C-alpha positions in Angstrom: 81.3 -76.1 58.2 82.6 -74.5 61.4 81.7 -71.0 62.4 85.0 -69.5 61.4 84.8 -71.2 58.0 81.2 -70.0 57.6 82.3 -66.4 58.4 85.1 -66.6 55.9 82.8 -68.0 53.3 80.2 -65.3 54.0 82.8 -62.5 53.9 84.1 -63.8 50.6 80.6 -63.9 49.1 79.8 -60.4 50.2 83.0 -59.0 48.7 82.7 -61.0 45.5 79.1 -60.1 44.9 79.9 -56.4 45.5 82.5 -56.6 42.7 81.0 -59.2 40.4 79.2 -56.9 38.0 82.3 -54.7 37.6 84.5 -57.8 37.2 82.1 -59.2 34.6 82.2 -56.0 32.5 86.0 -55.9 32.8 86.4 -59.5 31.7 83.9 -59.0 28.9 85.9 -56.0 27.6 88.9 -58.3 27.2 87.2 -61.2 25.4 85.1 -61.8 22.4 82.0 -63.6 23.6 79.7 -64.2 26.6 80.7 -67.8 26.6 84.4 -66.8 27.0 83.4 -64.3 29.7 81.4 -67.0 31.6 84.4 -69.4 31.5 86.9 -66.8 32.7 84.5 -65.5 35.4 84.1 -69.0 36.7 87.9 -69.6 36.8 88.3 -66.2 38.4 85.8 -67.0 41.2 87.5 -70.3 41.9 91.0 -68.7 42.2 89.6 -65.9 44.3 88.0 -68.4 46.7 91.0 -70.7 46.9 93.4 -67.8 47.7 91.1 -65.6 49.7 92.5 -63.9 52.7 89.7 -62.9 55.1 91.9 -60.2 56.6 91.9 -58.3 53.3 90.3 -54.9 53.2 87.4 -54.2 50.8 89.6 -52.0 48.6 92.5 -54.5 48.6 90.0 -57.3 47.6 88.8 -55.1 44.7 92.3 -54.5 43.4 93.2 -58.1 43.9 90.1 -59.4 42.2 90.6 -57.3 39.1 94.2 -58.5 39.0 93.2 -62.1 39.1 90.5 -61.5 36.5 93.1 -59.9 34.2 95.5 -62.8 34.6 92.7 -65.4 34.0 91.7 -63.6 30.8 95.3 -63.5 29.6 95.7 -67.2 30.4 92.4 -67.9 28.6 93.6 -66.0 25.5 97.0 -67.7 25.5 95.2 -71.1 25.5 93.4 -70.0 22.4 96.2 -68.1 20.8 96.0 -70.2 17.7 92.9 -68.2 16.7 94.1 -65.8 14.0 91.7 -63.1 15.3 93.5 -62.7 18.6 95.0 -59.3 19.6 98.5 -59.2 21.1 99.0 -59.2 24.8 100.0 -55.6 24.7 96.5 -54.6 23.5 94.8 -56.6 26.2 97.2 -55.2 28.8 96.4 -51.6 27.7 92.6 -52.4 27.8 92.9 -53.9 31.2 94.9 -51.0 32.6 92.4 -48.5 31.2 89.4 -50.3 32.6 90.9 -50.7 36.0 91.8 -47.0 36.1 88.2 -46.1 35.1 86.4 -48.7 37.3 85.8 -46.3 40.2 84.6 -43.5 37.9 82.3 -45.9 36.1 80.9 -47.2 39.4 80.3 -43.6 40.6 78.5 -42.8 37.3 76.3 -45.9 37.6 75.4 -45.0 41.2 74.6 -41.4 40.2 72.5 -42.6 37.3 70.6 -45.0 39.5 69.9 -42.3 42.0 68.7 -39.9 39.2 66.4 -42.6 37.8 64.7 -42.8 41.3 64.0 -39.0 41.1 62.0 -39.4 37.8 58.2 -39.4 38.0 57.0 -43.0 38.1 55.6 -42.9 34.6 58.9 -41.7 33.1 60.9 -44.2 35.2 58.7 -47.1 34.0 59.0 -45.8 30.4 62.8 -45.8 30.6 62.9 -49.2 32.1 60.5 -50.6 29.5 62.4 -49.0 26.6 65.8 -50.2 27.7 64.8 -53.7 28.7 66.6 -56.4 26.7 65.0 -57.3 23.3 62.5 -54.3 23.3 61.7 -52.8 20.0 60.8 -49.1 20.2 58.2 -49.3 17.4 56.4 -52.2 19.2 56.6 -50.4 22.6 55.2 -47.2 21.0 52.3 -49.2 19.5 51.6 -50.7 23.0 51.5 -47.2 24.4 49.4 -45.7 21.6 52.2 -43.4 20.4 54.2 -43.1 17.3 57.8 -44.4 17.4 59.0 -40.8 16.7 57.0 -39.4 19.6 58.5 -42.1 21.9 62.0 -41.4 20.7 61.5 -37.7 21.5 60.1 -38.4 24.9 63.1 -40.7 25.7 65.5 -38.1 24.4 64.1 -35.5 26.8 64.3 -37.9 29.7 67.9 -38.8 28.8 68.8 -35.1 28.8 67.3 -34.8 32.3 69.1 -37.9 33.5 72.4 -36.7 32.0 72.1 -33.3 33.7 71.2 -34.9 37.0 74.1 -37.4 36.8 76.6 -34.6 36.0 75.3 -32.5 39.0 75.5 -35.5 41.4 79.0 -36.4 40.2 80.1 -32.8 40.6 78.6 -32.6 44.1 80.5 -35.9 45.0 83.8 -34.4 43.8 83.3 -31.3 46.0 82.9 -33.5 49.1 
């Protein structure tokens, strides 16, 4: 690989990795299963790489990537249109438009929440991370911590209120800037 090719490859990977999580959520919202999501994400990545323009701005790449992902999801659904559980294209288009419109807002909310999580005392942050880890059962976690499930639910509720308030304040401060 030559230096210009390596630079183009590296730029693509940086841009793609920045958007991958949002693209995955977007694609998941248009499909029925994780297997379908994985297949569409793989095709989306291939198309993005094949047609990538290294002169593209970050914002243009984001818009373009969401457009490609939407088209790949539509093509995927059309290929499986024989399934009687399929929605019409108009429903998927409406979902896609709504998600694209909300993508920036959702990303800002995620960043604000991440920042607010970092302001929690270590013990509370570890508790939130443990409680919301995949597959965790609150009653089992409570037993490990020597608490009742109800006491743990109440503690988590208080922490969620603090996080929600912190997130609202951060978002409001960003809007003022």
